[in-house]
Each structure stands twice: as structure tokens, then as C-alpha cells.
C-alpha positions as CSV (number, residue, x, y, z in Angstrom):
1,M,-55.4,-35.5,22.4
2,C,-54.1,-31.9,21.5
3,P,-54.9,-28.4,22.7
4,A,-58.3,-27.3,21.3
5,R,-57.8,-26.2,17.7
6,G,-60.4,-27.9,15.9
7,V,-64.2,-27.9,14.9
8,P,-66.8,-30.0,15.5
9,L,-66.2,-33.5,13.8
10,R,-69.9,-33.1,12.2
11,V,-68.6,-29.9,10.6
12,A,-65.5,-31.3,9.2
13,W,-67.5,-34.6,8.1
14,Q,-69.9,-32.5,6.1
15,T,-67.3,-30.4,4.3
16,A,-65.3,-33.3,3.6
17,L,-68.2,-34.9,1.8
18,Y,-70.4,-32.1,0.5
19,G,-68.0,-28.9,0.5
20,P,-67.1,-27.3,-3.1
21,Q,-64.3,-30.1,-3.3
22,G,-65.8,-32.8,-1.2
23,F,-65.6,-36.6,-1.8
24,Y,-69.3,-36.9,-3.3
25,R,-69.1,-34.0,-5.7
26,R,-66.0,-35.8,-7.4
27,E,-66.1,-39.0,-6.5
28,V,-68.2,-42.0,-8.2
29,P,-69.0,-44.2,-5.0
30,G,-69.0,-47.7,-6.7
31,D,-65.1,-47.1,-7.2
32,H,-64.4,-46.9,-3.3
33,F,-67.0,-49.3,-1.7
34,R,-69.5,-51.9,-2.8
35,T,-73.2,-51.4,-2.4
36,S,-76.2,-53.7,-3.3
37,S,-76.9,-51.2,-6.2
38,T,-73.3,-51.9,-7.7
39,A,-73.0,-55.7,-6.5
40,S,-76.2,-56.8,-8.4
41,P,-78.6,-55.6,-11.3
42,G,-81.0,-58.0,-9.3
43,F,-81.3,-55.3,-6.5
44,A,-83.6,-53.5,-8.7
45,E,-86.4,-56.2,-8.3
46,P,-87.3,-55.6,-4.6
47,V,-87.6,-51.8,-5.5
48,I,-89.9,-52.7,-8.3
49,E,-91.9,-55.1,-6.4
50,L,-92.6,-52.4,-3.8
51,A,-93.5,-49.8,-6.0
52,R,-96.1,-52.3,-7.6
53,R,-97.4,-53.6,-4.4
54,H,-98.2,-49.8,-3.4
55,G,-99.7,-48.8,-6.6
56,L,-96.8,-46.3,-7.4
57,S,-95.9,-45.2,-10.6
58,S,-92.4,-43.4,-10.0
59,V,-89.2,-44.1,-8.3
60,W,-86.9,-41.6,-6.8
61,D,-83.3,-42.5,-6.0
62,V,-82.2,-40.2,-3.4
63,G,-78.3,-40.3,-3.2
64,A,-78.2,-42.1,-6.9
65,G,-74.5,-42.0,-7.1
66,G,-73.7,-43.3,-10.5
67,G,-77.2,-44.3,-11.4
68,E,-76.6,-48.1,-11.4
69,L,-79.9,-48.9,-9.6
70,L,-81.9,-46.7,-12.0
71,T,-80.3,-48.2,-15.1
72,A,-81.3,-51.6,-13.8
73,I,-84.8,-50.6,-12.9
74,H,-85.3,-48.9,-16.5
75,R,-84.5,-52.0,-18.2
76,R,-86.7,-54.2,-16.1
77,A,-89.7,-51.9,-15.7
78,P,-89.6,-49.0,-18.5
79,D,-93.1,-48.0,-17.4
80,L,-91.9,-46.5,-14.3
81,E,-91.0,-42.8,-14.2
82,L,-87.7,-42.6,-12.7
83,C,-85.5,-39.9,-11.4
84,G,-82.1,-39.8,-9.6
85,V,-81.4,-37.2,-6.8
86,D,-77.8,-36.2,-6.2
87,V,-75.3,-33.4,-5.8
88,R,-73.3,-35.2,-8.8
89,P,-73.7,-34.4,-12.3
90,R,-75.6,-36.8,-14.4
91,P,-74.0,-39.7,-14.9
92,V,-72.9,-40.6,-18.6
93,G,-74.6,-43.5,-19.9
94,L,-77.7,-42.9,-18.0
95,P,-80.8,-44.0,-20.0
96,P,-82.4,-40.6,-21.6
97,P,-85.9,-41.3,-20.0
98,V,-84.6,-41.3,-16.4
99,G,-84.6,-37.9,-15.0
100,W,-81.4,-36.3,-12.9
101,Q,-82.0,-33.4,-10.5
102,P,-80.0,-32.2,-7.3
103,E,-83.1,-31.9,-5.2
104,L,-86.0,-34.1,-4.5
105,T,-89.4,-32.5,-5.8
106,P,-91.9,-31.8,-3.0
107,A,-95.2,-34.1,-3.3
108,C,-93.3,-36.4,-5.5
109,D,-95.7,-39.2,-4.6
110,G,-93.8,-42.4,-5.4
111,L,-91.4,-44.5,-3.9
112,V,-88.5,-42.5,-2.7
113,F,-85.5,-44.9,-2.2
114,A,-82.2,-44.1,-0.3
115,N,-79.9,-46.9,-0.3
116,E,-76.7,-46.3,1.8
117,L,-77.2,-42.6,2.1
118,L,-77.9,-42.1,5.7
119,D,-74.7,-43.3,6.8
120,N,-73.1,-40.3,5.1
121,V,-75.3,-37.7,6.6
122,A,-72.9,-36.0,9.1
123,C,-73.9,-36.3,12.6
124,D,-72.1,-35.1,16.0
125,V,-69.6,-37.6,17.5
126,V,-69.6,-37.5,21.3
127,E,-67.2,-39.5,23.9
128,L,-68.0,-40.1,27.7
129,D,-65.0,-38.2,29.6
130,A,-63.3,-39.3,32.9
131,E,-66.2,-37.5,34.8
132,G,-69.0,-39.3,33.3
133,R,-69.9,-36.4,31.1
134,Y,-70.9,-36.3,27.4
135,R,-68.4,-34.2,25.3
136,S,-68.5,-33.4,21.5
137,V,-65.6,-34.6,19.8
138,E,-63.7,-32.2,17.7
139,V,-61.1,-32.4,15.0
140,D,-58.4,-30.6,13.1
141,P,-59.3,-31.6,9.5
142,L,-55.9,-30.9,8.3
143,D,-54.3,-33.4,10.4
144,G,-57.1,-35.5,11.9
145,I,-56.1,-34.9,15.6
146,E,-59.1,-35.1,17.8
147,H,-59.7,-33.6,21.2
148,L,-62.8,-33.4,23.4
149,G,-65.0,-30.1,23.1
150,D,-68.2,-28.8,24.9
151,H,-70.7,-30.7,26.9
152,V,-73.4,-31.8,24.7
153,L,-76.8,-30.0,24.3
154,A,-79.9,-31.0,26.3
155,D,-81.6,-32.6,23.3
156,Q,-78.3,-34.4,22.4
157,E,-78.0,-35.8,25.9
158,G,-81.9,-36.8,25.9
159,W,-81.3,-38.6,22.7
160,L,-78.1,-40.4,24.2
161,N,-79.8,-41.4,27.2
162,R,-82.7,-43.0,25.2
163,W,-80.8,-44.6,22.5
164,W,-77.4,-45.1,22.9
165,P,-76.4,-44.5,26.8
166,L,-72.5,-44.6,27.1
167,M,-71.3,-46.5,30.4
168,E,-67.6,-46.0,30.4
169,P,-65.0,-43.3,29.8
170,G,-63.8,-43.4,26.3
171,Q,-67.0,-45.0,24.7
172,R,-68.3,-43.1,21.6
173,A,-71.5,-42.9,19.9
174,E,-72.8,-40.8,17.0
175,I,-76.0,-39.0,17.4
176,G,-78.5,-39.8,15.2
177,L,-80.6,-36.4,15.4
178,T,-79.3,-34.8,12.2
179,R,-80.2,-38.2,10.0
180,E,-83.7,-38.4,11.7
181,A,-84.6,-34.6,10.7
182,F,-83.2,-35.5,7.2
183,W,-85.2,-38.2,6.7
184,A,-88.6,-36.9,8.4
185,R,-88.3,-34.0,6.1
186,T,-88.0,-36.2,2.9
187,C,-90.7,-38.4,4.2
188,A,-92.7,-35.1,4.6
189,M,-92.0,-34.3,0.8
190,N,-93.8,-37.6,-0.1
191,P,-96.9,-37.4,1.3
192,N,-99.1,-39.9,-0.7
193,G,-95.9,-42.3,-1.6
194,V,-93.6,-44.6,0.4
195,C,-89.9,-43.9,1.6
196,V,-87.6,-46.5,1.9
197,A,-84.1,-46.1,3.9
198,V,-81.6,-49.0,3.4
199,D,-78.4,-48.9,5.1
200,Y,-76.1,-50.9,7.3
201,G,-76.7,-49.7,11.2
202,H,-77.5,-51.3,14.6
203,L,-80.2,-51.4,17.3
204,A,-80.3,-50.9,20.9
205,A,-78.7,-54.4,22.0
206,G,-76.0,-54.0,19.4
207,R,-74.5,-50.7,19.5
208,P,-70.9,-50.4,18.7
209,M,-69.8,-49.0,22.1
210,G,-66.3,-47.5,20.4
211,G,-68.6,-45.9,17.7
212,S,-68.5,-46.9,13.9
213,L,-67.2,-44.0,12.1
214,S,-64.8,-45.1,9.3
215,S,-63.4,-44.0,5.9
216,Y,-63.0,-45.7,2.7
217,R,-60.8,-45.0,-0.5
218,S,-60.3,-47.2,-3.6
219,G,-62.1,-50.3,-1.8
220,T,-60.3,-50.4,1.2
221,Q,-61.2,-49.3,4.9
222,T,-58.8,-46.4,5.9
223,P,-58.2,-44.2,9.1
224,V,-61.1,-41.4,9.3
225,T,-59.8,-38.6,7.0
226,F,-61.1,-35.3,6.1
227,D,-59.4,-34.5,2.8
228,G,-62.3,-34.8,0.5
229,D,-61.0,-37.9,-1.1
230,H,-62.1,-40.4,1.2
231,D,-65.7,-41.7,1.9
232,I,-66.5,-40.8,5.7
233,T,-69.5,-43.2,6.9
234,A,-70.9,-44.2,10.3
235,G,-73.9,-46.9,11.0
236,V,-77.4,-45.7,11.5
237,A,-79.3,-46.1,14.5
238,F,-82.5,-47.8,12.7
239,D,-84.4,-48.2,16.0
240,A,-84.1,-44.3,16.9
241,L,-85.0,-43.5,13.0
242,A,-88.0,-45.6,13.0
243,A,-89.7,-43.7,16.0
244,V,-89.4,-40.6,14.2
245,V,-90.8,-41.6,10.7
246,G,-92.5,-44.7,11.5
247,G,-91.8,-48.3,10.2
248,V,-90.0,-51.2,11.6
249,P,-86.3,-52.2,10.7
250,V,-86.0,-55.2,8.5
251,R,-82.7,-57.3,7.6
252,Q,-82.4,-57.1,3.7
253,R,-82.3,-60.7,3.4
254,D,-85.9,-61.2,5.4
255,L,-87.4,-58.3,3.2
256,L,-86.3,-59.7,-0.2
257,H,-87.4,-63.4,1.0
258,D,-90.8,-61.7,2.0
259,L,-91.0,-60.1,-1.6
260,G,-90.4,-63.7,-3.3
261,I,-86.9,-63.2,-4.1
262,S,-85.0,-66.1,-4.0
263,A,-81.2,-67.1,-4.4
264,A,-82.0,-70.8,-5.2
265,R,-79.6,-72.1,-8.3
266,P,-81.2,-73.4,-11.2
267,A,-81.1,-77.2,-11.6
268,L,-77.9,-78.6,-12.8
269,S,-79.7,-80.7,-15.5
270,R,-80.5,-77.6,-17.3
271,A,-76.8,-76.9,-18.2
272,A,-77.0,-79.6,-20.8
273,D,-80.2,-78.6,-22.5
274,D,-79.7,-74.8,-22.1
275,P,-76.3,-73.9,-21.2
276,R,-76.5,-70.3,-21.8
277,G,-79.7,-69.9,-19.8
278,Y,-78.4,-72.0,-16.9
279,L,-75.2,-69.9,-16.9
280,R,-77.2,-66.7,-17.0
281,D,-79.6,-67.9,-14.2
282,L,-76.6,-69.0,-12.0
283,S,-74.8,-65.9,-12.4
284,A,-77.9,-64.1,-11.3
285,A,-78.6,-66.5,-8.4
286,T,-75.2,-65.7,-7.2
287,Q,-75.7,-62.1,-7.1
288,T,-79.1,-62.4,-5.2
289,A,-77.0,-64.7,-2.5
290,E,-74.5,-61.8,-2.0
291,L,-77.5,-59.5,-1.3
292,M,-78.8,-62.0,1.1
293,A,-75.6,-63.2,2.7
294,T,-75.4,-63.2,6.7
295,G,-72.3,-61.0,7.7
296,G,-72.6,-58.8,4.4
297,L,-75.3,-57.0,2.6
298,G,-78.0,-59.5,3.7
299,D,-77.4,-57.9,7.3
300,F,-78.4,-54.3,6.1
301,Y,-81.4,-52.8,7.4
302,W,-84.6,-51.6,5.3
303,L,-87.0,-49.2,7.0
304,V,-90.3,-48.8,5.0
305,T,-92.1,-45.6,5.8
306,P,-95.8,-45.7,3.8
307,A,-98.3,-43.0,3.8
308,P,-100.0,-41.7,5.7
309,A,-97.3,-41.0,8.1
310,P,-98.2,-40.7,11.9
311,G,-98.9,-37.1,13.3
312,P,-96.2,-34.8,13.3
313,R,-93.6,-34.7,15.8
314,R,-91.2,-31.5,16.5
315,I,-87.5,-32.2,16.9
316,R,-85.9,-29.2,19.2
317,E,-84.3,-26.4,16.9
318,R,-80.6,-26.7,17.4
319,K,-77.6,-24.6,16.4
320,S,-76.1,-27.4,14.1
321,S,-76.2,-27.9,10.3
322,T,-78.0,-30.9,8.9
323,Q,-78.3,-31.8,5.1
324,S,-81.2,-31.3,2.5
325,S,-82.7,-33.9,0.5
326,S,-79.7,-33.4,-2.2
327,G,-76.9,-34.0,0.5
328,Q,-75.9,-30.3,0.2
329,V,-75.5,-28.5,3.8
330,D,-78.4,-26.9,5.1
331,S,-78.6,-24.6,8.1
332,T,-82.1,-24.7,8.6
333,S,-83.7,-25.4,12.0
334,Q,-84.5,-29.3,12.7
335,V,-88.3,-29.6,12.4
336,A,-89.2,-33.4,12.1
337,P,-92.7,-34.4,11.2
338,A,-93.2,-38.1,12.2
339,S,-94.2,-39.5,9.5
340,A,-92.3,-58.3,12.0
341,Y,-89.0,-58.5,12.0
342,S,-86.4,-56.8,14.3
343,S,-83.0,-58.4,14.7
344,A,-80.4,-56.8,17.4
345,G,-77.4,-58.4,16.9
346,T,-74.2,-57.0,16.0
347,P,-73.9,-53.9,13.8
348,S,-73.8,-54.3,10.0
349,F,-71.1,-52.7,8.1
350,R,-70.2,-51.1,4.6
351,V,-68.7,-53.6,2.2
352,A,-65.3,-52.7,0.8
353,T,-64.8,-53.2,-3.0
354,T,-61.5,-55.1,-2.6
355,S,-60.9,-58.6,-0.9
356,Q,-61.2,-58.5,2.8
357,P,-61.3,-61.4,5.4
358,G,-64.7,-62.5,5.2
359,G,-65.4,-60.7,2.2
360,A,-66.1,-57.3,4.0
361,S,-64.5,-54.6,6.4
362,P,-65.1,-55.4,10.1
363,P,-67.2,-53.0,11.9
364,R,-65.3,-50.4,13.9
């Protein structure tokens, strides 16, 4: 640890991702890590099915990145009204009927979908010190050197005690309050629709006690870096999020199965009669298998929050920045209206684009 000369890690994280020269203002996510949206166009199928089941005619992709998911949905369901929400400019090649804007429209009343967005909502990182007290982690963004800062605020300590208690000095946690406030505000903007958060993360029985903060660049996991050229990410505490907005965390493989999506391969006998159709269906089955794979994308959680939401719940106003529905820094107070599967094993993790042992980067 160095003498105190840094800023709260959350601030460095937000600036590195969403500042004027931030990672998500300049980079295409698919160039740096693999998501369900970039792994398979078939990822559009469960999104379309959810919209149909809930009688919704529009899909809003919040944190739409390169527009891959919206493009795949448009090809399969051109009747759906589609709009991407992202701080990046509109992607080249996005189908003309698909909208694109920097912020979510209030009262959008559709299926609001966020795939691997919440892991990039910056949050406070804390460490248990030698005296057994929670301390904020601060960092010098230029060299990445960390030190322990102030004791945490009362609401932060309450969150930690309930959702992520640390037992031994040196253990770390990422406080989910900023993410919960961000997603609760998003759900409140969709009062007659359905909100779906999909991400890697963890439940109480499987918290990563060293924390899960990591960086990615060009398909490879790297040390956490705040230069604006690296992604910075941490797993989502899905049970804590569900307590605020409603819903039950569901593993991606389980939800896709319940929606009738299968990774079954076509019968080999088709290869002789219809070789092109066989290869097409085999490729689709292989991609679906990746979406449902244990130890990979299939371990991701879905949190589906349908309308009407539960009664309002207020998160205490805190002197910390959060992010708006566009992913930009928002220093407004955190007022969070609250809007079966539950697996508590080891945390899921972001998937690198390059080959890694086991096909993915390990949890930190």
C-alpha cells in the first residue's frame, strides 16, 4: 500500500469506462470479450419469446454495444419495434428500422433488456482491515496503486452485513447499492413492461471473498487498469438486486430450457438428404450449446422483473455518483423504487474472446 494519494476506486472505474475518453465511448465490446449476443445470433430467440409471452411489441436493448442482438432480433421478428440505448454512436450496418439513442425513454412500456451491463456499473470496493473494519479502497488511476481509505458509510455497512459480510482481514467485496439504484430507476421507467438483467454474478453462498474486479483487453483478462483502454468489470450480487426490484435469479441454461430452446443436434441421417440444412442446424445447435454451457455462458443469471412492480422502497441518499440509464455518470441521489430457480454455486464470470483454459477466464 502507498501513502494516500488516490481517489475512490469507484470514481476511477466510472471515469475509465464512461469519461470523455472512456472505454465504452470508443471501443466495441465484442472486440474484447465474448457475450451471449456475440456468441450466437440465436440469443435473440429467448428475448423474442419473452416479449411474445408478455404481449410486448417493443424491445429496448440497454447497453447495446455493437447492436448484434438487435440485428438478430430484427431478422427473426421484424414486427417488433427495436431500439438500442448506448453512449456509443449508432453502429454502422444496424438495420434502418432499429432505433438508437443515448438514454432510455421514460414510460417505454416494452421489454427492457440489459445483457452484461450491470457488471460495468461502477460500485464501491471495500476491504476488511486488520481491526475488522470495512474500509473503502482507493486507487491512483495512473499507476493502479491502491490504498485503504475511509471507513464505509452506514448504509454501505448495512448492505455488507446483510449481503456480503467479510470475515478475515484482506477480504474484499463490491457493494451493489449503485447497481441496485441504477436498475431500480430503469425498471421505474418501464411501468407497464418487463425488465430483464442478464449478467455473470453470484449469490450469498458463493461470494468471491477476494472480490471479482477484473479487466479485459483484446480478448484477454488483464490486471485491473484504469487507462480507458481496458474494460473493468465485477460480478453482480443478484440476490441483493432481486430484493430491490423483484424477481428470482435464474441460470441462463435453465431459463432457455423453460422457454423451449434446445441445443439438440439434428439427426445425422439428414446429412445425406439435406446437407446444407443439416450443417445450418448443426451450427445453430452448437451455438445454443455454448449459451447453455455449464462453466460458461450457461452459468449467467437472468433476473426478470415484470410489471406491476412491488411498492416503492427508498435507498438512502448517499454522497456518491451512480450511472444513468445511458451508462453516463449521474450524481443524483439514489432513490430506488422496488419494483423457481436459485443456484448458489461458484460465481459465473465474463468470457474472454481468446482461447483460455476451459474456454473462459477464471473468476478472480
